[in-house]
ZAFIMI-852139 format. One record per atom (N, C-alpha, C): x, y, z. Coordinates in steps of 0.2 Angstrom, whole numbers, padded with zeros to 4 digits, always signed. Example, Ala and Ser with C-alpha at 12.3 -4.5 7.8 and 13.67 -1.06 7.14 Angstrom:
% ZAFIMI-852139
+0066-0028+0039
+0062-0022+0039
+0066-0016+0039
+0064-0011+0035
+0068-0005+0036
+0064+0000+0039
% end
This chain:
% ZAFIMI-852139
+0004-0007+0000
+0000+0000+0000
+0005+0006+0000
+0009+0006+0004
+0014+0012+0004
+0017+0013-0003
+0019+0008-0007
+0023+0009-0013
+0017+0012-0018
+0011+0009-0017
+0005+0012-0022
+0003+0019-0020
+0004+0021-0014
+0003+0028-0012
+0008+0032-0015
+0013+0030-0015
+0019+0035-0019
+0018+0036-0027
+0015+0031-0030
+0014+0033-0037
+0007+0035-0039
+0003+0035-0034
-0004+0037-0035
-0005+0043-0033
-0008+0049-0038
-0008+0056-0037
-0016+0056-0034
-0017+0062-0031
-0023+0063-0027
-0029+0062-0032
-0028+0064-0038
-0034+0064-0043
-0035+0057-0045
-0031+0052-0042
-0034+0045-0043
-0030+0042-0050
-0026+0046-0053
-0021+0044-0058
-0014+0042-0057
-0012+0036-0060
-0007+0033-0058
-0001+0037-0062
+0005+0039-0060
+0010+0041-0063
+0015+0036-0066
+0018+0037-0071
+0023+0032-0073
+0029+0032-0069
+0032+0026-0068
+0037+0025-0064
+0044+0028-0067
+0048+0029-0062
+0054+0031-0065
+0056+0037-0068
+0051+0042-0067
+0052+0048-0069
+0058+0052-0066
+0061+0057-0070
+0067+0060-0067
+0066+0064-0061
+0069+0065-0057
+0068+0068-0051
+0068+0075-0052
+0062+0078-0049
+0061+0085-0050
+0066+0090-0047
+0067+0095-0050
+0073+0100-0049
+0069+0106-0048
+0071+0110-0043
+0068+0117-0043
+0070+0122-0048
+0065+0125-0051
+0067+0130-0056
+0069+0137-0052
+0075+0139-0054
+0078+0145-0052
+0074+0151-0053
+0073+0155-0048
+0069+0161-0050
+0074+0167-0052
+0071+0171-0055
+0075+0178-0058
+0080+0181-0053
+0076+0181-0046
+0080+0184-0042
+0087+0180-0040
+0087+0174-0040
+0093+0170-0039
+0098+0170-0044
+0095+0171-0050
+0100+0172-0056
+0102+0178-0056
+0099+0183-0054
+0101+0191-0053
+0107+0191-0048
+0106+0188-0043
+0110+0188-0037
+0117+0185-0039
+0116+0179-0043
+0123+0177-0045
+0127+0182-0051
+0123+0186-0054
+0127+0190-0058
+0129+0195-0055
+0126+0197-0049
+0128+0203-0044
+0134+0200-0041
+0135+0194-0039
+0141+0191-0036
+0146+0192-0040
+0146+0189-0047
+0151+0191-0051
+0153+0197-0052
+0149+0203-0052
+0151+0209-0053
+0154+0212-0047
+0152+0210-0041
+0155+0211-0035
+0163+0209-0035
+0164+0202-0038
+0170+0200-0037
+0175+0202-0043
+0172+0207-0046
+0176+0210-0053
+0176+0206-0059
+0172+0201-0059
+0172+0197-0065
+0166+0198-0070
+0166+0205-0072
+0161+0207-0078
+0161+0204-0084
+0168+0203-0086
+0169+0199-0092
+0175+0194-0092
+0175+0188-0093
+0180+0184-0093
+0179+0179-0100
+0183+0180-0104
+0182+0176-0111
+0183+0168-0110
+0186+0167-0104
+0188+0160-0104
+0183+0156-0099
+0178+0160-0095
+0175+0157-0090
+0168+0161-0089
+0165+0158-0084
+0158+0163-0083
+0159+0169-0079
+0155+0174-0081
+0155+0180-0078
+0148+0183-0077
+0149+0190-0075
+0143+0193-0073
+0138+0194-0080
+0141+0195-0085
+0137+0195-0091
+0133+0188-0093
+0137+0184-0092
+0134+0177-0094
+0128+0176-0089
+0129+0177-0082
+0123+0177-0078
+0117+0181-0080
+0118+0187-0083
+0112+0190-0085
+0110+0187-0091
+0114+0185-0096
+0111+0181-0101
+0106+0176-0100
+0109+0172-0094
+0104+0166-0091
+0097+0169-0089
+0098+0174-0085
+0092+0177-0083
+0087+0179-0089
+0089+0182-0093
+0085+0183-0099
+0083+0178-0103
+0087+0172-0104
+0085+0166-0107
+0078+0163-0104
+0078+0164-0097
+0072+0161-0094
+0067+0166-0093
+0069+0172-0092
+0064+0177-0091
+0065+0183-0095
+0063+0183-0102
+0065+0187-0107
+0061+0194-0106
+0056+0194-0102
+0052+0200-0101
+0054+0205-0095
+0060+0202-0092
+0063+0206-0086
+0066+0213-0088
+0063+0218-0088
+0066+0224-0091
+0072+0227-0087
+0072+0226-0080
+0078+0229-0076
+0084+0224-0078
+0083+0217-0078
+0088+0213-0079
+0091+0215-0085
+0088+0216-0091
+0090+0217-0097
+0094+0224-0097
+0091+0229-0093
+0095+0235-0093
+0101+0235-0089
+0102+0230-0084
+0107+0229-0080
+0113+0226-0084
+0111+0221-0088
+0115+0218-0094
+0118+0223-0098
+0114+0228-0101
+0117+0233-0105
+0121+0238-0101
+0121+0239-0095
+0124+0243-0091
+0131+0239-0090
+0131+0232-0088
+0138+0228-0088
+0141+0228-0095
+0137+0228-0100
+0141+0227-0107
+0144+0233-0109
+0141+0239-0106
+0144+0246-0107
+0151+0247-0103
+0150+0245-0097
+0156+0245-0093
+0162+0240-0095
+0160+0235-0097
+0165+0229-0099
+0169+0232-0106
+0166+0237-0109
+0168+0239-0116
+0175+0242-0113
+0175+0246-0107
+0181+0249-0104
+0187+0244-0103
+0186+0237-0104
+0190+0233-0102
+0193+0229-0109
+0191+0231-0114
+0193+0228-0120
+0199+0233-0123
+0203+0230-0127
+0209+0233-0129
+0209+0236-0136
+0203+0233-0140
+0204+0236-0147
+0198+0240-0148
+0198+0245-0153
+0192+0249-0155
+0186+0245-0157
+0189+0239-0161
+0183+0235-0165
+0180+0231-0159
+0183+0228-0154
+0179+0225-0149
+0175+0230-0144
+0178+0235-0143
+0173+0240-0139
+0167+0242-0143
+0168+0244-0150
+0162+0245-0154
+0157+0240-0154
+0160+0234-0155
+0155+0228-0155
+0151+0227-0148
+0155+0228-0143
+0152+0227-0137
+0147+0233-0135
+0148+0240-0137
+0143+0244-0135
+0137+0243-0141
+0138+0240-0147
+0132+0238-0150
+0128+0233-0147
+0130+0229-0144
+0126+0224-0140
+0122+0228-0134
+0125+0232-0132
+0123+0235-0125
+0118+0239-0128
+0118+0243-0134
+0113+0247-0136
+0106+0243-0139
+0108+0237-0141
+0102+0231-0143
+0098+0230-0137
+0102+0228-0131
+0098+0226-0125
+0094+0232-0122
+0098+0238-0122
+0094+0243-0118
+0089+0246-0122
+0089+0246-0129
+0083+0246-0133
+0077+0242-0132
+0078+0235-0131
+0072+0231-0129
+0071+0232-0122
+0075+0234-0117
+0072+0235-0111
+0068+0241-0110
+0070+0246-0114
+0065+0252-0114
+0059+0251-0118
+0059+0247-0122
+0052+0244-0125
+0048+0240-0121
+0051+0236-0116
+0048+0233-0111
+0045+0238-0106
+0048+0243-0104
+0047+0247-0098
+0049+0254-0100
+0045+0257-0104
+0046+0264-0106
+0046+0270-0101
+0042+0267-0095
+0041+0273-0090
+0045+0270-0083
+0051+0266-0085
+0054+0265-0078
+0061+0269-0079
+0061+0273-0073
+0067+0277-0073
+0073+0275-0073
+0075+0270-0070
+0081+0266-0070
+0084+0264-0077
+0078+0261-0081
+0079+0259-0087
+0082+0264-0092
+0078+0270-0092
+0080+0276-0095
+0086+0278-0093
+0088+0279-0087
+0095+0281-0085
+0100+0277-0088
+0099+0270-0088
+0104+0266-0090
+0105+0267-0098
+0099+0268-0101
+0098+0270-0109
+0103+0277-0110
+0103+0282-0105
+0107+0287-0106
+0115+0285-0106
+0116+0280-0101
+0123+0279-0101
+0126+0274-0106
+0123+0270-0109
+0123+0266-0115
+0124+0272-0121
+0120+0275-0123
+0121+0280-0128
+0126+0285-0127
+0127+0287-0121
+0132+0292-0121
+0139+0289-0121
+0140+0283-0119
+0147+0280-0120
+0148+0278-0128
+0142+0276-0131
+0142+0275-0138
+0144+0281-0142
+0142+0287-0139
+0144+0293-0143
+0151+0295-0143
+0155+0292-0138
+0161+0294-0138
+0167+0289-0141
+0163+0284-0144
+0168+0279-0148
+0170+0283-0153
+0178+0281-0154
+0182+0284-0161
+0179+0281-0167
+0176+0275-0166
+0173+0272-0173
+0167+0274-0175
+0164+0279-0172
+0157+0282-0173
+0158+0287-0178
+0154+0288-0183
+0154+0294-0187
+0152+0301-0183
+0153+0306-0186
+0150+0312-0182
+0142+0312-0182
+0141+0310-0187
+0132+0310-0186
+0131+0305-0180
+0133+0300-0181
+0132+0295-0175
+0132+0298-0168
+0138+0300-0168
+0140+0303-0161
+0134+0308-0158
+0133+0313-0164
+0127+0318-0162
+0121+0315-0160
+0118+0311-0164
+0113+0308-0164
+0113+0304-0157
+0118+0300-0155
+0117+0296-0148
+0118+0301-0143
+0121+0306-0143
+0122+0311-0138
+0115+0314-0137
+0111+0316-0141
+0106+0319-0141
+0100+0314-0138
+0100+0308-0140
+0096+0303-0138
+0097+0302-0131
+0103+0301-0129
+0106+0301-0122
+0104+0306-0117
+0104+0312-0119
+0101+0318-0116
+0093+0317-0115
+0089+0315-0120
+0082+0315-0120
+0081+0308-0114
+0085+0303-0114
+0083+0298-0110
+0085+0300-0102
+0090+0304-0101
+0092+0306-0095
+0086+0311-0092
+0085+0315-0096
+0079+0320-0094
+0073+0317-0092
+0071+0311-0097
+0064+0307-0095
+0066+0303-0089
+0071+0301-0087
+0073+0297-0081
+0072+0302-0076
+0075+0307-0075
+0074+0312-0070
+0067+0314-0069
+0063+0315-0074
+0056+0317-0074
+0052+0311-0071
+0054+0305-0073
+0050+0300-0070
+0051+0299-0062
+0058+0300-0060
+0060+0300-0053
+0065+0305-0052
+0064+0311-0049
+0069+0316-0048
+0075+0314-0043
+0072+0308-0038
+0077+0307-0034
+0082+0300-0036
+0081+0299-0043
+0085+0293-0044
+0092+0295-0045
+0096+0293-0041
+0103+0295-0041
+0107+0293-0048
+0105+0287-0050
+0109+0285-0057
+0108+0289-0062
+0101+0292-0062
+0099+0296-0069
+0102+0303-0068
+0104+0305-0062
+0107+0312-0060
+0115+0311-0062
+0117+0305-0061
+0124+0304-0062
+0126+0303-0070
+0121+0299-0073
+0122+0298-0080
+0120+0304-0084
+0116+0308-0081
+0115+0314-0085
+0121+0319-0085
+0124+0319-0078
+0131+0323-0078
+0135+0320-0084
+0136+0314-0085
+0140+0312-0089
+0139+0314-0096
+0133+0314-0098
+0130+0317-0104
+0132+0324-0105
+0130+0329-0100
+0131+0335-0100
+0140+0337-0100
+0144+0332-0097
+0151+0332-0099
+0153+0331-0106
+0150+0327-0109
+0151+0326-0117
+0149+0331-0121
+0144+0335-0119
+0142+0341-0121
+0145+0347-0120
+0151+0346-0116
+0155+0352-0114
+0152+0357-0109
+0147+0354-0106
+0143+0359-0101
+0146+0356-0095
+0151+0359-0093
+0155+0355-0087
+0152+0359-0080
+0151+0365-0080
+0149+0367-0074
+0141+0364-0071
+0138+0363-0077
+0131+0359-0076
+0132+0352-0074
+0138+0349-0077
+0139+0342-0076
+0141+0341-0069
+0146+0346-0067
+0148+0346-0059
+0143+0346-0054
+0137+0350-0056
+0132+0352-0051
+0128+0345-0051
+0126+0342-0057
+0122+0335-0057
+0126+0330-0053
+0133+0329-0055
+0136+0324-0052
+0136+0324-0045
+0137+0331-0042
+0137+0332-0035
+0131+0330-0032
+0126+0332-0035
+0119+0330-0032
+0118+0322-0032
+0120+0320-0037
+0120+0312-0038
+0124+0309-0032
+0130+0311-0030
+0133+0309-0025
+0131+0309-0018
+0128+0316-0016
+0125+0317-0011
+0118+0313-0009
+0114+0312-0015
+0108+0307-0015
+0110+0300-0014
+0115+0298-0018
+0116+0291-0018
+0124+0289-0016
+0126+0291-0011
+0134+0289-0009
+0135+0282-0008
+0130+0279-0008
+0132+0272-0008
+0133+0268-0015
+0132+0272-0019
+0132+0269-0027
+0139+0271-0029
+0142+0265-0033
+0148+0265-0036
+0148+0270-0042
+0143+0269-0046
+0141+0273-0052
+0142+0281-0050
+0138+0283-0045
+0139+0290-0043
+0146+0293-0042
+0149+0290-0038
+0157+0292-0037
+0161+0291-0044
+0159+0286-0047
+0164+0286-0053
+0163+0291-0058
+0156+0293-0060
+0155+0299-0063
+0157+0306-0061
+0157+0306-0054
+0159+0312-0050
+0167+0313-0052
+0170+0308-0051
+0177+0307-0052
+0178+0308-0059
+0175+0306-0064
+0176+0308-0071
+0175+0315-0073
+0170+0319-0070
+0168+0326-0070
+0175+0330-0068
+0177+0327-0061
+0182+0331-0058
+0188+0331-0062
+0190+0325-0065
+0196+0324-0069
+0196+0329-0075
+0190+0329-0077
+0190+0334-0083
+0190+0341-0081
+0189+0342-0075
+0190+0350-0072
+0197+0351-0071
+0201+0346-0071
+0208+0346-0068
+0208+0346-0061
+0203+0344-0057
+0203+0342-0050
+0206+0335-0049
+0212+0335-0050
+0215+0327-0050
+0215+0325-0043
+0216+0328-0037
+0217+0326-0031
+0209+0323-0030
+0205+0327-0031
+0198+0325-0029
+0195+0320-0033
+0196+0320-0040
+0194+0315-0044
+0197+0308-0042
+0204+0308-0039
+0206+0302-0037
+0202+0300-0030
+0201+0304-0026
+0197+0302-0021
+0190+0299-0022
+0187+0302-0027
+0180+0299-0029
+0181+0292-0031
+0186+0291-0036
+0187+0285-0039
+0188+0280-0033
+0192+0282-0029
+0194+0278-0023
+0188+0276-0019
+0182+0280-0019
+0176+0279-0015
+0174+0274-0019
+0173+0275-0024
+0170+0269-0030
+0173+0263-0028
+0179+0263-0028
+0183+0257-0027
+0182+0253-0020
+0181+0257-0015
+0179+0255-0009
+0172+0252-0009
+0168+0254-0013
+0160+0251-0013
+0161+0244-0017
+0165+0244-0023
+0166+0239-0027
+0173+0238-0028
+0176+0234-0023
+0184+0234-0023
+0187+0229-0028
+0184+0227-0033
+0186+0221-0038
+0186+0224-0045
+0183+0230-0046
+0182+0233-0052
+0189+0235-0055
+0192+0231-0059
+0199+0234-0062
+0199+0241-0066
+0193+0242-0069
+0193+0248-0073
+0194+0254-0068
+0192+0254-0062
+0193+0260-0057
+0201+0260-0056
+0203+0255-0054
+0211+0255-0053
+0215+0258-0059
+0213+0255-0065
+0217+0258-0071
+0215+0265-0072
+0209+0267-0070
+0208+0275-0071
+0212+0279-0066
+0212+0276-0059
+0217+0281-0054
+0224+0280-0057
+0226+0275-0059
+0233+0274-0062
+0234+0279-0068
+0230+0279-0072
+0231+0284-0078
+0231+0291-0075
+0227+0293-0070
+0227+0300-0068
+0234+0301-0065
+0237+0297-0061
+0243+0298-0056
+0249+0298-0063
+0248+0293-0068
+0253+0294-0074
+0253+0300-0077
+0248+0303-0077
+0247+0310-0081
+0250+0315-0076
+0250+0314-0070
+0253+0318-0065
+0261+0317-0064
+0264+0312-0068
+0270+0310-0067
+0272+0307-0060
+0267+0304-0058
+0269+0299-0052
+0268+0293-0053
+0274+0292-0056
+0273+0286-0060
+0274+0279-0056
+0277+0279-0050
+0277+0273-0044
+0270+0271-0042
+0266+0276-0040
+0259+0277-0038
+0255+0273-0044
+0256+0276-0050
+0252+0274-0056
+0253+0265-0056
+0259+0264-0056
+0261+0257-0057
+0258+0252-0051
+0257+0255-0046
+0255+0252-0040
+0247+0250-0041
+0243+0255-0044
+0237+0253-0045
+0236+0249-0051
+0240+0249-0057
+0239+0244-0062
+0241+0237-0060
+0245+0237-0055
+0247+0230-0053
+0241+0227-0048
+0238+0232-0045
+0231+0229-0042
+0227+0228-0046
+0226+0230-0052
+0221+0227-0057
+0224+0220-0059
+0230+0219-0060
+0233+0213-0063
+0231+0208-0057
+0232+0210-0050
+0231+0205-0044
+0224+0203-0046
+0219+0208-0046
+0212+0206-0046
+0211+0201-0051
+0213+0203-0057
+0212+0198-0063
+0215+0191-0061
+0221+0191-0059
+0224+0184-0057
+0220+0180-0052
+0217+0184-0047
+0212+0180-0041
+0206+0177-0045
+0203+0181-0051
+0198+0179-0054
+0200+0174-0060
+0205+0172-0061
+0208+0168-0065
+0207+0171-0073
+0207+0178-0073
+0206+0182-0080
+0212+0184-0082
+0214+0184-0088
+0220+0185-0092
+0218+0192-0096
+0220+0197-0093
+0218+0204-0098
+0224+0208-0099
+0226+0209-0105
+0231+0212-0108
+0231+0220-0105
+0226+0223-0104
+0225+0230-0103
+0228+0232-0098
+0229+0229-0092
+0234+0232-0087
+0242+0232-0089
+0243+0227-0092
+0250+0227-0095
+0252+0232-0100
+0247+0234-0104
+0248+0240-0109
+0249+0246-0105
+0244+0247-0100
+0245+0252-0095
+0252+0254-0092
+0255+0248-0090
+0260+0248-0086
+0266+0250-0091
+0266+0247-0097
+0270+0249-0103
+0272+0256-0104
+0265+0258-0105
+0265+0265-0106
+0267+0270-0101
+0266+0268-0095
+0269+0272-0090
+0277+0271-0090
+0279+0265-0090
+0287+0265-0090
+0290+0269-0097
+0286+0269-0102
+0288+0272-0108
+0289+0279-0106
+0284+0282-0103
+0284+0290-0101
+0289+0291-0097
+0292+0286-0093
+0297+0288-0087
+0303+0286-0090
+0304+0285-0098
+0309+0283-0101
+0313+0277-0099
+0309+0272-0096
+0311+0265-0094
+0309+0260-0100
+0312+0261-0106
+0309+0258-0112
+0310+0250-0113
+0316+0248-0109
+0316+0240-0109
+0311+0237-0106
+0309+0239-0099
+0304+0236-0095
+0297+0237-0098
+0297+0244-0102
+0290+0245-0106
+0290+0239-0111
+0294+0239-0115
+0293+0233-0120
+0292+0227-0117
+0295+0225-0111
+0293+0218-0108
+0286+0217-0107
+0283+0223-0104
+0276+0223-0102
+0271+0222-0108
+0274+0226-0114
+0270+0226-0119
+0270+0219-0123
+0276+0216-0122
+0276+0208-0125
+0272+0204-0121
+0271+0205-0113
+0266+0201-0109
+0260+0202-0113
+0257+0208-0114
+0251+0209-0116
+0250+0205-0123
+0255+0205-0127
+0254+0201-0133
+0253+0194-0132
+0257+0192-0127
+0258+0185-0125
+0250+0182-0122
+0247+0187-0119
+0241+0185-0117
+0235+0184-0124
+0237+0189-0128
+0232+0190-0133
+0236+0190-0141
+0239+0185-0143
+0244+0186-0148
+0241+0188-0155
+0234+0188-0156
+0232+0190-0162
+0229+0198-0162
+0230+0201-0156
+0227+0207-0156
+0232+0213-0160
+0229+0214-0165
+0233+0219-0169
+0235+0226-0166
+0229+0227-0161
+0230+0234-0158
+0236+0234-0154
+0237+0228-0150
+0243+0228-0145
+0249+0228-0149
+0249+0226-0155
+0256+0227-0158
+0257+0234-0160
+0251+0237-0162
+0253+0245-0164
+0255+0249-0157
+0253+0247-0151
+0254+0250-0146
+0261+0248-0145
+0263+0242-0145
+0271+0240-0143
+0275+0244-0149
+0274+0244-0154
+0277+0248-0160
+0278+0256-0157
+0273+0258-0155
+0274+0265-0153
+0279+0266-0146
+0279+0261-0142
+0284+0260-0137
+0291+0260-0140
+0292+0255-0145
+0298+0255-0148
+0300+0261-0151
+0296+0265-0154
+0298+0271-0158
+0299+0277-0153
+0296+0277-0147
+0298+0282-0142
+0305+0280-0139
+0307+0273-0139
+0314+0271-0137
+0319+0272-0143
+0317+0274-0148
+0321+0275-0153
+0324+0268-0157
+0320+0262-0155
+0321+0256-0157
+0318+0255-0165
+0319+0258-0169
+0315+0259-0175
+0316+0251-0179
+0321+0248-0178
+0321+0242-0180
+0316+0237-0178
+0316+0237-0171
+0311+0233-0168
+0305+0235-0169
+0303+0241-0170
+0297+0244-0171
+0293+0241-0178
+0297+0242-0183
+0296+0240-0190
+0291+0234-0190
+0294+0227-0188
+0290+0222-0188
+0283+0222-0185
+0283+0225-0179
+0277+0224-0175
+0272+0229-0177
+0275+0235-0180
+0270+0240-0183
+0267+0237-0190
+0271+0233-0193
+0268+0230-0200
+0262+0225-0197
+0263+0222-0193
+0256+0217-0190
+0251+0221-0189
+0252+0228-0186
+0246+0231-0184
+0243+0234-0191
+0247+0237-0195
+0244+0241-0201
+0243+0237-0207
+0247+0232-0208
+0246+0228-0214
+0245+0221-0214
+0246+0218-0208
+0246+0211-0206
+0252+0208-0207
+0253+0202-0203
+0258+0199-0204
+0258+0192-0204
+0262+0187-0207
+0261+0179-0207
+0264+0178-0199
+0264+0171-0197
+0267+0169-0192
+0275+0170-0192
+0277+0168-0198
+0285+0169-0199
+0288+0176-0199
+0284+0181-0200
+0285+0188-0200
+0284+0191-0193
+0280+0188-0189
+0278+0190-0182
+0284+0188-0177
+0289+0192-0176
+0295+0190-0172
+0292+0190-0164
+0287+0193-0162
+0285+0194-0156
+0280+0189-0154
+0274+0188-0157
+0269+0184-0155
+0269+0177-0159
+0272+0177-0164
+0273+0171-0168
+0267+0167-0171
+0262+0171-0172
+0256+0170-0175
+0254+0175-0181
+0250+0172-0185
+0247+0178-0190
+0243+0182-0187
+0244+0188-0189
+0239+0194-0187
+0236+0197-0192
+0229+0198-0192
+0226+0202-0197
+0226+0210-0196
+0228+0213-0201
+0228+0221-0200
+0221+0224-0198
+0223+0230-0195
+0218+0234-0192
+0215+0238-0198
+0208+0239-0197
+0205+0243-0203
+0206+0250-0201
+0208+0255-0206
+0209+0261-0205
+0202+0265-0204
+0199+0265-0198
+0193+0268-0197
+0193+0272-0191
+0197+0273-0188
+0198+0277-0181
+0205+0281-0181
+0206+0286-0176
+0211+0289-0176
+0216+0285-0172
+0215+0280-0168
+0221+0276-0165
+0224+0272-0171
+0221+0269-0175
+0224+0266-0181
+0227+0271-0185
+0224+0277-0186
+0228+0281-0191
+0235+0283-0188
+0235+0284-0181
+0242+0285-0179
+0247+0279-0180
+0245+0273-0179
+0249+0267-0181
+0251+0267-0189
+0247+0270-0193
+0248+0271-0200
+0254+0276-0200
+0253+0282-0197
+0258+0287-0197
+0265+0285-0193
+0265+0281-0188
+0271+0278-0186
+0274+0273-0191
+0271+0269-0194
+0273+0264-0198
+0276+0268-0204
+0272+0272-0207
+0275+0276-0213
+0282+0280-0210
+0282+0282-0205
+0287+0286-0202
+0294+0282-0201
+0293+0275-0198
+0299+0272-0198
+0301+0268-0204
+0296+0267-0209
+0298+0264-0215
+0304+0270-0218
+0301+0276-0218
+0305+0282-0222
+0312+0283-0217
+0311+0283-0211
+0318+0284-0206
+0323+0277-0208
+0321+0272-0210
+0325+0267-0210
+0328+0266-0218
+0325+0270-0222
+0326+0269-0230
+0334+0272-0230
+0337+0268-0235
+0343+0270-0238
+0343+0268-0245
+0349+0271-0249
+0348+0269-0255
+0349+0262-0257
+0353+0259-0252
+0353+0251-0253
+0348+0247-0251
+0343+0250-0247
+0338+0245-0244
+0332+0252-0243
+0328+0253-0248
+0323+0258-0249
+0317+0255-0247
+0314+0258-0242
+0307+0255-0239
+0302+0261-0242
+0304+0266-0245
+0300+0272-0247
+0294+0270-0251
+0294+0266-0256
+0289+0264-0260
+0283+0262-0255
+0285+0257-0250
+0280+0255-0246
+0278+0261-0241
+0281+0265-0238
+0281+0271-0234
+0275+0275-0238
+0278+0277-0244
+0272+0282-0248
+0267+0279-0249
+0265+0273-0250
+0260+0269-0250
+0255+0270-0245
+0257+0269-0239
+0254+0269-0232
+0253+0277-0231
+0257+0281-0232
+0255+0289-0231
+0250+0291-0236
+0250+0288-0242
+0244+0291-0246
+0238+0288-0244
+0238+0282-0241
+0231+0278-0239
+0229+0283-0233
+0233+0285-0229
+0232+0290-0222
+0229+0296-0225
+0232+0300-0230
+0230+0305-0234
+0223+0305-0237
+0221+0299-0239
+0215+0298-0242
+0209+0298-0237
+0211+0295-0232
+0206+0294-0226
+0207+0300-0221
+0212+0303-0219
+0212+0308-0214
+0215+0314-0217
+0214+0316-0223
+0217+0322-0226
+0216+0329-0223
+0210+0329-0219
+0208+0335-0215
+0212+0336-0209
+0216+0331-0207
+0219+0331-0200
+0225+0335-0201
+0226+0340-0197
+0232+0344-0199
+0238+0341-0195
+0238+0337-0190
+0243+0334-0186
+0246+0328-0190
+0241+0324-0193
+0243+0318-0197
+0246+0321-0203
+0243+0326-0207
+0246+0328-0213
+0252+0331-0212
+0255+0334-0207
+0261+0336-0205
+0266+0331-0205
+0263+0325-0202
+0268+0319-0202
+0269+0316-0209
+0263+0316-0213
+0264+0314-0219
+0269+0318-0224
+0268+0324-0224
+0272+0329-0227
+0279+0328-0226
+0281+0327-0219
+0288+0326-0217
+0291+0320-0219
+0287+0316-0219
+0290+0309-0222
+0290+0308-0230
+0285+0311-0233
+0286+0311-0240
+0292+0316-0243
+0294+0321-0239
+0300+0325-0240
+0306+0321-0239
+0306+0316-0234
+0313+0312-0232
+0313+0308-0239
+0307+0304-0241
+0308+0300-0247
+0310+0304-0253
+0308+0310-0254
+0309+0314-0259
+0317+0315-0260
+0321+0316-0254
+0327+0318-0253
+0331+0311-0256
+0328+0306-0253
+0331+0300-0254
+0331+0298-0261
+0326+0300-0265
+0324+0298-0272
+0329+0302-0276
+0331+0308-0273
+0335+0313-0277
+0343+0312-0276
+0344+0307-0271
+0351+0305-0269
+0354+0301-0274
+0360+0302-0277
+0363+0298-0282
+0364+0291-0279
+0364+0285-0282
+0365+0279-0279
+0373+0278-0281
+0377+0276-0275
+0385+0276-0275
+0386+0271-0281
% end
């Protein structure tokens, strides 16, 4: 009788034997908590393992109508773009963020926090070096509208005030940005975002000491977010306090190691710091560490080439800049040992790699080993794409003149 009662339901129907053991369905809240835990640990994005972004995608797979979760995913995608080292990767990540926040706003158009995060996503998109001028202006205008709507819906929403300050800053309305950011911090001192934005505004105003204090307050709230330490390090580097800058970059590396994350960005930051301090050898070592982590990242080769040029190591700069600008085979790649696909000439970062590569080719040209034909080809491509930029065009003119002198020099 006991066995029969176990397989017989109250409606008088027998259930089949050997059904799979029932498992509890996870709630949206439990999945969100998992995402928040990854975020608190500093594991926003990990290409090798599960991270906060993955957790929020899990939430939306089960609960696609959860607007707040979708908005939070957009926020994380936006912040994670700061952890990526190439313009192409950052552009793709911000595109994903825009897709998610658009859907969240469709689901909950009158949610103040959704609109606030929409302002964040669109504002960061408007600052992308890969965006056209028309895109930048459109996104900035939409960001302002979203921020204003968020504040109208809830005047006490600290996130809305903070992200509105960031929009105002990118509109070059610095006084208003400072006022809105200060109000956001006063209303929401417990939020990392308010301190991050206030620090950003203060940095733009040249108030570096107070900016560092705000970023450190943000880091006290979320102590494992590497992009905060990198930002503090960058400010110290700008102030030429190189030892302290290096300490903050090292903290970012330590957090990544504790999370099992391999991120080239802190090593690039360290390399640039040593380069500014004239320590070119150790700068190159850290640049090469970044390449070892991601040996197919053409942008890192461009940055390493720039370090070599600053060290006047033109022979060393030539092959790595080639990998960045025109691509290279595994045999040609003396540092990474793998084939690297060239960067597209679609933003100023890449334009300067072109300028560097053309300059190195011209500088190393001799009658018996003339790199000028390739240099002039690179410079001509740069001229076609960025002919209106006076700084780049002065570099082009200087190196064209070098090659012209070489062309007119009689061969022994």
